[in-house]
N, C-alpha and C positions, 0 to 999 in steps of 0.2 A: 504494500500500500504506500503510495507516494505521499509525502508530507507536502501540504500546500498552504500557502498564506492566502487568506481570504481578504480581498480588498474591502476596506471600510467605505461603504457607500452611504449617502444620506438616508436611504431607505432602511439599511441595516442599523444605522445609528438611531433612527427614529424607533425602530422595533426594540432595540436593546434599551434605549433611554439613557438619560443622564440624571434621573431624578432621585438618586440615593436610594431610599427605602422603596420607592416606586419603580425602580429600574428592574428589568428582567435580568436575573442572574442564575446560572445553573448551580445546583448543589448548595443552595443557601439554606440556612435554618435560623430560626429565632430562638435565642437563649434568654429565658426569663431571668432577670437579675434581682429586682426589688420592687416593693410597693411604695408609693409615695402619695402625699397630698400635694397637688400642684400649688406652689407658693405664688403669692402676688396676683391672684385673679381679680382682686378688688381694684387693681390699677388698670385693668383692661377696659377701655370705654365701651367696647362692643360686646362684652361678656353677656349682657342680658339678651341681646339679639341672637347670639350664638347658642345660648343655653338650650333651646329646644332641639338643636342639631347635635349637641354633644351627647350622643347616645353610647351606651356600653358597647365595647369592641371597636369604637372609632379610633383610627390611628392618628397620632399627632406627631409632627416633626419635632426633632430636637436639634438646635443649632447653638454652637459655642459662641460665647461673647467674651473673648479674652480681654477686651478693652473696657469692660464694664467698670465704672468708677467705684462700685461698692464691693465687687467680688471678681477677681481676675479668673476665677474658675467657673464663672456663671455659664449656665446652659438654659437658653430660652426654649419654651415649649409653644408650638405653633399649631393653630387650627387654620388650615389653608395657608394664607400668607400673613396671618395676624398673630402676633405673640399674645397668648392668653395667660401666660405665667412663666414660672421658673422651676427648675429642679431645686428642691430645698438646699440651702447653702451647706447644711451639715451632712448632706448626702452626695454632694457633687464632685468631690475631689477625684476619686478613682475614675469615674466615668469621664470627666473632663480630660484627664490625662490620656485615657484610651482614645477619646475622640481626637485629641491632638496628634496621636500616633496613627490616625487614619481609620480607626474602627467606626462602624456605623451603628447608630442607636435610634430607637423610636419609642414612643409611649403608646399604650392602648388604654383607653378609658375603661375603668372598672365600674364606677358609679358617679353620678352627679346628684348633689343634694343642695337645696337652698336652705341657708340658715340666716334668716332675716335678709339683709342685703348682700350677704356673702354667698357666692356660688362655690361650693366645695367640690373639687374634682379629685376623686381617688383614681390613680392610674398605676399601671404596671410598666416598668422599664424593661426593654428587651435590647439585646445586642444582636446584630445581624452578622452571621458568620458564613 
């Protein structure tokens, strides 16, 4: 069997994708790491509009924010392209270092509960391997 290099065409790139967690990748698996309560949801102006859409099993993106003025290990949690909160500061060190080393992570919503004006989002963090 001859080894052959496949030319990367725009169609192939579109199929494979460049969307991190949303990209097609062979032989990947999701490794559950820990449960969190998403921090800072009260600071998201759109949280009330998003609340009905934040259903259990919804995937949320995680993006590093190394220039965050309060926490250089900060990891934002995003619904679509809007940051809805953060990985709690007391739980972000190992994950942020792994993200800096090129590992991919995402959250999956476990539950959403309203407590007065606070939208409490329980989520599970997964690493993609």
